[in-house]
C-alpha positions as CSV (number, residue, x, y, z in Angstrom):
1,X,84.0,102.3,94.5
2,X,86.4,105.3,94.5
3,X,89.0,103.6,92.3
4,X,86.5,103.2,89.5
5,X,85.5,106.9,89.3
6,X,87.9,107.6,86.3
7,X,90.5,105.9,84.1
8,X,93.8,106.1,85.9
9,X,96.8,107.3,84.0
10,X,100.3,107.3,85.4
11,X,101.7,110.9,85.7
12,X,104.8,110.1,87.7
13,X,106.8,107.2,89.1
14,X,109.1,106.3,92.0
15,X,112.7,105.5,91.7
16,X,113.6,102.0,90.5
17,X,114.3,99.3,93.0
18,X,115.3,95.7,92.7
19,X,112.6,93.1,91.7
20,X,110.8,91.9,94.8
21,X,108.1,89.6,93.5
22,X,104.9,89.4,91.4
23,X,102.8,92.5,91.6
24,X,99.8,91.3,89.6
25,X,98.4,88.6,91.9
26,X,97.2,85.6,90.0
27,X,98.0,87.2,86.6
28,X,101.8,87.2,86.8
29,X,103.9,87.8,83.7
30,X,107.1,85.8,84.3
31,X,108.9,87.6,81.5
32,X,108.7,90.8,83.4
33,X,110.3,89.3,86.6
34,X,113.9,89.7,87.6
35,X,115.0,93.3,86.8
36,X,113.3,96.3,88.4
37,X,110.1,97.4,90.2
38,X,108.7,100.9,90.5
39,X,105.5,102.6,91.6
40,X,103.4,104.7,89.3
41,X,101.1,107.4,90.5
42,X,97.9,108.8,89.0
43,X,97.0,112.5,89.3
44,X,94.2,111.5,91.7
45,X,96.7,110.0,94.1
46,X,96.1,106.3,93.3
47,X,99.2,104.1,92.9
48,X,100.2,100.8,91.4
49,X,103.4,98.7,91.3
50,X,105.1,97.8,88.0
51,X,107.7,95.1,87.3
52,X,109.8,95.7,84.2
53,X,112.4,93.5,82.5
54,X,113.6,94.9,79.2
55,X,110.5,95.1,77.0
56,X,108.1,93.2,79.3
57,X,106.0,94.9,82.0
58,X,103.7,93.5,84.6
59,X,101.2,95.9,86.1
60,X,99.7,95.6,89.5
61,X,96.2,96.8,90.4
62,X,95.5,100.5,91.3
63,X,95.3,101.3,95.0
64,X,93.7,104.2,96.9
65,X,96.0,107.1,97.8
66,X,98.3,106.3,100.7
67,X,97.3,109.4,102.6
68,X,93.9,107.9,103.1
69,X,95.3,104.9,105.0
70,X,95.2,104.7,108.8
71,X,98.4,105.8,110.5
72,X,99.4,102.2,111.4
73,X,99.2,101.2,107.7
74,X,101.2,104.2,106.7
75,X,104.0,103.2,109.1
76,X,103.9,99.6,107.8
77,X,104.2,100.9,104.2
78,X,107.1,103.2,105.1
79,X,109.0,100.3,106.5
80,X,108.4,98.3,103.3
81,X,109.1,101.0,100.7
82,X,111.0,103.8,102.4
83,X,107.9,106.0,102.1
84,X,107.0,108.4,104.9
85,X,103.6,110.3,105.2
């Protein structure tokens, strides 16, 4: 699978936004909930969401670069996150 080709390392992140919900699926870290959420980007274009509350962080899984998504999915993500292709 493409996402497993190398070890992802965040090189940039989006602006902070209000906490929206758990980003880690079944592995939620409640201590990280309630403050901010942001998106980290790897140099390869992969991205993941992160919840942060003081010293606690909850990391979501890495996802394929958004530019590879079909146009309908890009529009849906733009509505959710203010992102435009």
